[in-house]
C-alpha positions as CSV (number, residue, x, y, z in Angstrom):
1,M,103.0,113.9,76.1
2,K,105.3,112.9,72.5
3,K,107.6,111.0,74.4
4,F,108.6,109.7,77.7
5,F,112.0,109.0,78.3
6,S,113.7,111.0,80.9
7,V,112.2,113.3,84.1
8,S,112.3,116.0,81.9
9,D,109.2,114.7,80.0
10,V,107.2,115.6,83.3
11,E,106.7,119.0,84.6
12,N,105.1,118.5,88.0
13,L,105.7,115.6,89.6
14,N,103.0,115.7,92.2
15,D,100.6,115.6,89.6
16,I,101.4,113.0,87.3
17,V,101.7,110.7,91.1
18,N,98.2,111.7,92.1
19,E,97.0,110.9,88.7
20,A,98.5,107.6,88.7
21,L,97.0,107.0,92.3
22,S,93.6,108.0,91.2
23,L,93.6,105.6,88.2
24,K,95.1,102.9,90.6
25,A,91.6,103.9,92.3
26,K,89.6,103.8,89.4
27,P,91.6,101.3,86.6
28,H,88.8,101.5,84.1
29,A,87.6,105.0,84.6
30,N,89.4,105.8,80.7
31,E,88.7,102.9,79.0
32,E,87.6,104.3,75.8
33,L,90.5,106.5,75.4
34,G,92.0,104.1,73.8
35,K,89.6,102.5,72.0
36,Y,90.5,101.5,68.3
37,K,94.4,102.6,69.3
38,T,97.4,100.3,69.3
39,L,100.5,100.1,71.0
40,G,103.4,98.4,69.6
41,L,106.1,97.0,72.2
42,V,109.3,96.5,70.6
43,F,111.8,94.6,72.9
44,L,115.3,94.1,71.9
45,N,116.0,92.4,75.4
46,P,113.8,90.5,78.3
47,S,111.3,91.5,80.1
48,L,108.8,90.6,82.9
49,R,107.5,93.2,85.0
50,T,107.9,95.9,82.1
51,R,106.1,93.8,79.7
52,L,103.1,92.5,81.5
53,S,102.6,95.7,83.4
54,T,102.3,98.1,79.8
55,Q,100.4,95.5,78.4
56,K,97.7,95.4,81.3
57,A,97.9,99.3,81.3
58,A,96.9,99.6,77.9
59,M,94.4,97.5,77.9
60,N,92.9,99.3,80.9
61,L,92.8,102.1,78.4
62,G,90.7,100.1,76.0
63,M,94.0,99.6,73.9
64,N,95.2,96.8,71.5
65,V,98.3,95.9,72.3
66,M,100.9,93.8,70.1
67,V,104.6,92.6,70.9
68,M,107.5,92.3,69.1
69,N,110.7,90.8,70.4
70,M,113.2,92.2,67.7
71,D,116.4,89.9,69.6
72,K,114.1,86.7,68.8
73,D,111.6,87.2,65.7
74,G,113.2,90.7,63.9
75,W,115.4,91.3,61.2
76,A,119.1,92.1,62.6
77,L,119.2,96.0,62.4
78,E,121.4,98.4,61.2
79,T,121.5,102.2,63.0
80,R,124.6,103.7,60.9
81,D,123.8,106.0,58.3
82,G,125.8,106.2,54.9
83,V,126.9,102.5,55.4
84,V,126.9,99.4,52.5
85,M,124.8,96.8,54.6
86,N,126.8,93.8,52.9
87,G,127.6,92.6,56.8
88,T,125.1,90.7,59.0
89,T,122.3,93.2,59.6
90,V,119.3,92.9,57.3
91,E,116.8,96.2,57.6
92,H,117.9,99.6,58.9
93,I,116.1,101.3,61.4
94,R,114.8,103.9,58.9
95,E,112.4,101.5,57.2
96,A,112.1,99.1,60.5
97,A,110.7,102.2,63.3
98,A,109.1,103.8,60.0
99,V,106.9,100.7,59.5
100,M,106.2,100.2,63.2
101,G,104.9,103.6,63.0
102,E,102.4,102.7,60.3
103,Y,100.7,100.0,62.2
104,C,100.9,101.6,65.8
105,D,99.4,104.7,67.6
106,I,102.2,104.4,70.1
107,L,105.0,102.5,70.4
108,G,107.5,101.6,73.0
109,L,111.0,100.2,72.9
110,R,113.3,98.3,75.6
111,S,117.2,97.9,74.7
112,F,120.1,97.4,77.2
113,P,123.8,99.0,76.9
114,S,126.2,97.3,75.9
115,L,129.0,98.3,78.8
116,K,131.9,97.9,76.4
117,D,131.7,101.6,74.9
118,K,130.5,104.7,77.4
119,E,130.5,107.4,74.4
120,A,127.7,105.0,72.3
121,D,125.7,104.1,75.2
122,Y,125.3,107.6,76.4
123,N,124.9,108.8,73.3
124,E,121.5,106.9,72.9
125,D,121.2,106.5,69.1
126,L,119.4,103.5,69.0
127,F,116.6,104.9,70.5
128,N,117.0,108.9,69.2
129,K,116.8,107.0,65.9
130,F,113.6,105.3,67.3
131,I,111.9,108.6,67.9
132,S,113.4,110.1,65.1
133,Y,111.9,107.6,62.3
134,C,109.0,106.1,63.6
135,G,106.7,108.9,63.2
136,V,104.3,108.5,66.5
137,P,104.9,109.0,70.4
138,V,107.6,106.5,72.2
139,I,107.7,105.0,75.8
140,S,110.9,104.2,77.1
141,L,110.7,100.5,78.3
142,E,114.6,101.0,79.8
143,S,117.3,102.3,77.6
144,A,121.1,102.4,77.9
145,T,120.9,104.7,80.4
146,R,117.4,105.6,82.0
147,H,114.1,103.3,82.9
148,P,112.0,106.2,83.3
149,L,108.5,103.9,83.8
150,Q,110.1,102.3,87.1
151,S,111.5,105.7,88.3
152,L,108.1,107.1,88.5
153,T,106.5,103.9,90.0
154,D,109.0,104.4,92.3
155,L,107.9,107.8,93.4
156,I,104.3,106.2,93.1
157,T,105.2,104.1,95.7
158,I,107.2,106.4,98.0
159,T,104.1,108.5,98.0
160,E,101.6,106.0,98.9
161,Y,103.6,104.5,101.4
162,K,105.2,107.7,103.5
163,Q,104.9,108.6,106.9
164,V,106.4,112.0,107.0
165,E,105.5,114.8,104.3
166,K,109.1,114.4,103.4
167,P,110.8,111.4,103.6
168,K,114.8,110.7,103.3
169,V,115.5,108.5,100.6
170,V,118.5,106.2,100.1
171,L,119.9,104.9,97.0
172,A,122.2,102.3,97.8
173,W,124.8,100.2,96.1
174,A,124.7,96.3,96.5
175,P,126.6,93.2,95.8
176,H,126.4,91.4,92.7
177,V,127.6,88.5,90.7
178,K,128.2,90.5,87.2
179,A,128.5,93.9,85.8
180,L,125.3,95.4,85.4
181,P,124.1,99.0,83.6
182,Q,123.5,102.4,85.4
183,A,120.3,102.9,83.6
184,V,118.0,101.9,86.8
185,P,120.3,103.8,89.2
186,N,120.8,106.5,86.9
187,S,116.9,106.9,86.2
188,F,116.0,106.8,90.4
189,A,118.7,109.6,90.9
190,E,117.7,111.6,88.0
191,W,113.6,111.5,89.1
192,M,114.7,111.6,93.3
193,S,116.8,114.4,92.9
194,K,114.1,116.5,91.1
195,A,111.6,115.3,93.5
196,Q,114.1,116.9,95.9
197,A,114.0,120.0,94.3
198,Q,110.3,120.2,94.3
199,G,110.5,119.5,97.8
200,L,108.7,115.9,97.8
201,V,112.1,114.2,99.5
202,D,115.2,114.0,101.0
203,F,117.9,112.2,98.8
204,T,120.9,110.6,99.7
205,I,123.4,108.2,97.5
206,A,125.5,105.4,99.0
207,H,128.1,103.5,97.2
208,P,131.6,101.7,97.5
209,P,134.5,103.8,96.2
210,G,134.8,103.9,92.4
211,Y,130.9,103.7,91.8
212,D,130.1,107.1,91.4
213,L,127.5,107.5,89.0
214,S,127.4,110.5,86.1
215,Q,127.0,113.4,87.6
216,E,124.4,114.3,84.9
217,F,122.1,112.4,87.0
218,T,122.7,113.3,91.0
219,Q,122.9,116.8,90.8
220,G,121.8,118.1,94.4
221,A,121.9,114.4,96.4
222,T,124.1,113.9,99.5
223,I,126.5,111.4,98.0
224,T,128.5,109.5,100.7
225,Q,130.9,106.1,100.5
226,N,129.7,105.6,104.1
227,L,126.6,103.3,104.3
228,D,125.8,103.4,107.9
229,A,126.0,106.9,107.6
230,A,123.5,107.3,105.0
231,L,121.2,104.5,106.3
232,D,120.3,106.9,109.4
233,N,117.0,108.0,109.6
234,A,116.0,106.7,106.5
235,D,112.3,106.4,105.3
236,F,113.2,104.3,102.2
237,V,115.8,102.4,101.3
238,Y,116.3,101.7,97.1
239,V,119.0,98.6,96.9
240,K,120.6,98.4,93.3
241,N,123.7,97.1,91.9
242,W,125.5,98.8,88.9
243,S,129.1,98.9,87.5
244,S,131.4,101.6,87.5
245,F,130.6,104.7,85.1
246,K,134.3,106.3,85.0
247,D,135.9,103.0,84.5
248,Y,133.1,102.3,82.1
249,G,131.7,98.9,83.0
250,K,133.8,97.8,85.3
251,V,134.1,96.3,88.5
252,Y,135.9,96.7,91.4
253,P,136.1,94.5,94.1
254,V,134.2,95.1,97.6
255,T,135.5,93.9,100.7
256,D,132.7,95.7,103.3
257,D,129.5,94.4,103.6
258,W,126.8,96.3,101.6
259,M,123.9,94.1,101.3
260,M,121.1,95.6,103.4
261,N,119.5,92.8,106.3
262,N,117.8,93.2,109.3
263,E,121.0,94.4,111.4
264,K,121.4,97.5,108.8
265,L,118.0,98.2,108.8
266,K,118.4,98.9,112.8
267,L,119.9,101.6,111.4
268,T,117.2,103.4,109.6
269,N,113.9,104.7,110.7
270,S,111.9,101.3,110.2
271,A,112.6,102.1,106.4
272,K,110.7,100.4,103.6
273,V,113.3,98.3,101.4
274,M,112.3,98.6,97.7
275,H,114.4,97.1,94.5
276,C,112.8,96.9,90.9
277,L,113.6,93.2,90.4
278,P,114.7,90.5,89.3
279,V,117.0,90.7,92.4
280,R,119.1,88.0,93.7
281,R,118.6,86.7,97.2
282,D,121.0,86.8,99.8
283,L,123.3,88.9,97.3
284,E,121.9,92.0,96.4
285,L,119.3,92.0,99.1
286,S,118.8,89.7,102.3
287,S,116.1,87.0,102.1
288,E,115.1,88.1,105.8
289,I,114.2,91.6,104.2
290,L,112.3,90.5,100.9
291,D,110.1,88.3,103.3
292,G,109.7,90.9,105.8
293,P,107.4,93.1,106.5
294,N,109.5,96.2,105.9
295,S,109.7,95.3,102.2
296,L,107.5,97.0,99.1
297,V,109.1,94.7,96.2
298,I,105.8,93.4,95.5
299,K,103.7,96.2,96.0
300,E,106.3,98.1,94.0
301,A,105.9,96.1,91.0
302,G,102.0,96.6,91.1
303,N,102.3,99.8,90.4
304,R,104.2,99.6,87.3
305,V,100.9,99.3,86.1
306,W,99.5,102.8,87.0
307,A,103.2,104.7,86.1
308,A,102.4,103.0,82.5
309,Q,99.0,104.0,82.7
310,V,99.3,107.5,83.4
311,V,101.6,107.8,80.8
312,L,100.1,106.5,78.0
313,K,96.8,108.1,79.3
314,R,98.8,111.6,78.7
315,M,99.6,110.4,75.3
316,L,96.3,109.1,74.5
317,E,94.6,112.6,75.4
318,D,97.2,114.3,73.3
319,L,96.4,112.4,70.2
320,N,92.7,112.4,70.6
321,K,92.8,115.8,70.6
């Protein structure tokens, strides 16, 4: 594995999930694999679970880890070519990424979208240039359009806790106080759509009018604007807010009640409830669910380690060939 950016970087979802669960059972079985190898984690935005879980995964594999907070500790990056750098940017991504590749065997990068320019965000210019110039395998720690480590984690969690062979999985839009990116729901929809194509789940997306995701990520999914109908017989409900894709970054007023609570949970097949975290209690998701027996959010967060570890393991195996 040379890069981990989207679901297209994984051929068989069942295989990678089962491998991740085997690592969970024996976390240190491959600790010699990463000996004398260095993982560099580059953050342009805040992180809790992604940062700590990926560090933990690397340590389980015997790797050294270096962390760079570019938004606080690094030089302001220029990503455009052919410009005279006489403004506020200090270092070009060509040099910055190449230098990081000199120090590290594998790199991870995290960056968020502007939510102002759809074309610029969805072109993934920063990420693609980082991959091109660093010269080593790259893991997405979240980008403008996707969060693949989170989505792999979600599939691992669904597989681990499912009670039926082919569970019904619902991605349910939730309220928020500000405009949030589409990266997590895009990625979840992309992974669940492929999981559905491989016979692993039945997948439904529920959102209010105006909140359609890009069709690039939702092929094969059942899409509805009726939350109650979507919840019928659901085995897993994945709660997440996102802003408009069509009217990019905008937030439309929603008067109906879209927050998951125990009353809505009665419509489901006693569904397990998931969220990527951080979550705003009693806005996105009710405290009664978060503190109740149907919540998987902590177990889900714990599985972030095994998602990162299986990806790092596959990259290290390629490096060691």
